[in-house]
C-alpha positions in Angstrom: 20.9 -96.1 59.3 24.7 -95.2 61.6 26.3 -92.2 61.2 29.7 -92.6 58.9 32.0 -89.5 58.9 33.2 -88.5 56.0 37.0 -88.5 55.0 37.0 -84.6 55.6 35.8 -84.7 58.8 37.9 -87.6 59.7 41.1 -85.1 58.7 39.8 -82.4 60.9 39.3 -84.9 63.9 42.9 -85.9 63.3 44.4 -82.6 62.1 43.0 -81.1 65.8 43.9 -84.3 67.9 47.8 -83.3 66.3 47.2 -80.1 67.3 46.4 -80.8 71.2 49.4 -83.5 71.1 51.5 -80.6 69.4 51.0 -78.0 72.1 51.3 -81.0 74.7 54.9 -81.1 73.2 55.4 -77.7 73.0 54.4 -77.1 76.8 56.5 -80.4 78.3 59.1 -78.9 76.3 59.4 -75.5 78.6 58.0 -77.1 81.8 58.4 -81.2 81.6 55.5 -83.2 82.2 54.2 -81.9 85.5 53.1 -78.7 83.0 50.4 -80.7 81.4 47.5 -80.2 82.8 43.7 -80.1 80.6 43.5 -76.1 80.5 47.2 -75.3 80.0 46.9 -77.5 76.7 43.8 -76.6 75.6 44.6 -73.2 76.0 47.8 -73.5 73.7 46.1 -75.7 71.2 43.4 -72.6 71.3 40.3 -75.1 72.2 37.6 -75.5 74.9 38.8 -77.3 77.6 35.8 -79.5 76.9 36.2 -80.5 73.7 40.0 -81.5 74.7 38.0 -84.9 76.4 36.2 -85.8 73.3 39.8 -87.1 72.2 41.9 -87.6 75.5 39.6 -88.8 78.5 41.7 -87.5 81.2 45.8 -86.5 81.5 47.1 -90.3 81.6 45.7 -90.1 78.1 47.3 -87.2 76.7 50.6 -88.1 78.4 50.3 -91.7 76.5 49.7 -89.9 73.2 52.7 -87.5 73.9 55.2 -90.1 74.7 54.3 -92.6 72.3 54.9 -89.4 69.5 57.8 -87.9 70.9 59.2 -92.0 71.1 58.2 -92.2 67.1 60.5 -89.6 66.4 63.6 -90.0 68.7 63.5 -93.5 67.6 63.0 -92.9 63.6 66.3 -90.5 64.5 68.4 -92.7 65.7 67.4 -95.3 63.0 68.2 -92.6 60.7 71.5 -92.0 61.6 72.3 -95.3 61.9 71.1 -97.1 58.8 73.2 -93.6 56.8 76.8 -95.1 58.4 78.8 -97.0 56.1 79.0 -99.8 58.5 77.6 -102.2 61.3 80.1 -100.5 64.0 79.4 -97.3 62.2 75.8 -97.2 62.7 75.9 -98.4 66.0 78.3 -95.4 67.2 75.9 -93.0 65.2 72.7 -94.3 67.1 74.5 -93.4 70.5 75.9 -90.2 69.5 72.5 -89.3 68.0 70.9 -90.2 71.0 73.1 -88.1 73.0 73.1 -85.1 70.8 69.4 -85.1 70.7 69.0 -85.2 74.5 71.5 -82.5 74.9 70.2 -80.5 72.8 66.7 -81.1 74.3 67.7 -81.2 77.8 64.3 -80.3 79.5 62.3 -82.4 77.3 64.7 -85.2 77.5 64.7 -85.3 80.9 60.4 -85.3 81.3 60.6 -88.5 79.2 63.0 -90.8 80.9 64.0 -89.6 84.6 61.2 -86.8 85.9 59.5 -88.0 88.8 56.0 -89.4 87.5 52.7 -91.3 88.5 53.5 -95.1 88.4 51.2 -95.3 85.6 53.1 -92.8 83.7 56.0 -94.3 84.0 54.8 -97.8 83.0 54.0 -96.0 79.6 57.2 -94.4 80.0 59.5 -97.1 79.6 58.1 -97.8 76.4 60.8 -95.8 75.0 63.7 -96.6 77.0 62.8 -100.7 75.5 62.7 -98.8 72.5 65.8 -97.5 72.7 67.2 -100.3 73.8 65.7 -102.7 71.3 67.2 -100.4 68.3 70.6 -100.5 70.0 70.1 -104.9 70.4 69.6 -105.1 66.4 73.0 -102.7 65.7 74.8 -104.8 68.1 73.8 -107.9 66.7 74.2 -106.4 63.4 78.2 -105.7 64.2 78.8 -109.2 66.2 77.8 -110.8 62.8 80.4 -108.9 60.6 82.9 -109.7 63.4 83.4 -106.1 64.5 82.3 -106.7 68.4 83.1 -110.1 70.4 80.0 -112.2 71.2 78.2 -111.4 73.6 74.1 -111.3 74.5 72.7 -107.9 73.1 69.6 -108.2 74.8 71.6 -107.3 78.2 74.5 -105.2 76.6 71.9 -102.5 74.6 69.6 -101.9 77.9 73.0 -101.5 79.9 74.3 -99.2 77.1 71.0 -97.5 77.9 71.1 -97.2 81.3 74.8 -95.5 81.2 73.9 -93.2 78.2 70.6 -92.0 80.5 72.7 -91.6 83.8 75.5 -89.7 82.3 73.6 -87.1 80.4 70.2 -86.7 82.1 70.4 -88.4 85.4 70.9 -87.0 89.2 74.7 -88.0 88.9 75.1 -85.8 85.2 77.4 -83.1 85.4 76.8 -79.8 84.0 77.5 -79.3 80.5 77.4 -75.9 78.9 75.1 -75.1 76.3 77.5 -74.6 73.5 78.4 -76.7 70.2 82.0 -77.5 71.8 80.9 -78.5 74.9 77.9 -80.8 73.4 80.1 -82.5 71.2 82.9 -83.4 73.3 79.9 -85.0 75.9 78.3 -87.0 72.8 81.9 -88.1 71.8 83.1 -89.1 75.8 79.9 -90.9 75.8 79.7 -92.7 72.7 83.4 -93.5 72.9 82.7 -95.4 76.5 79.7 -96.7 74.5 82.1 -98.6 72.2 84.7 -99.5 75.0 82.4 -101.4 76.7 80.8 -102.8 74.2 84.4 -104.2 73.0 86.0 -102.1 70.7 89.8 -101.7 71.0 90.4 -98.1 72.2 92.4 -96.6 69.3 89.6 -98.3 66.9 86.8 -96.6 69.0 88.6 -93.5 68.7 89.0 -93.4 65.6 84.6 -94.4 64.7 83.9 -91.5 67.3 86.5 -89.0 65.5 84.3 -89.8 62.3 80.8 -89.4 63.5 78.6 -86.8 61.7 76.5 -85.6 65.4 72.9 -84.2 64.4 72.8 -80.6 62.8 76.5 -80.9 61.7 75.7 -81.8 58.5 75.2 -78.8 57.2 77.8 -77.0 58.8 80.2 -79.5 57.0 78.9 -79.0 53.4 
């Protein structure tokens, strides 16, 4: 009779796998993708290195799980902010501003997820994050077009173009140094959000009004 794992065993296995991914996330936040090594993650997760291989046969599989975890978290934050906005155009602005604000507040991790040099196979996995964000923006662009807030355009082209501009402006090799304080971060996020709205066809005065009204992550508590 084949062995069947009990629900308790499955929970323990899942909890250990989650702990490994959490350890990898902590290491990547400090040292980027280059710091992801099996021995370092095992030590951070307080397990034997040999145990790691029961969950992840190699570094590529671990990086894949890590990137998927980060991607799901970041896209969920963008979607939550957009869904809470009062209308389609405000939702688009909230999506852009949330992405930008979170990237600036987690710069080392954002660089690791987007721009840090990595092996070709890891880069393929990493491209999934860009596609997910582009797909989310495309949906918001289409909704704004349908509601008459944006000129008619190909959202499938406009969305990745916007993603590319945001990533280059935030953490690309040409991105300026931005001071790590709330005022500087807010100014940078507003500049990029305004740029995105203008590029998609929003009249400047209207775009400025939307950007000023956009609540950035972390500001909800201070506004309460």
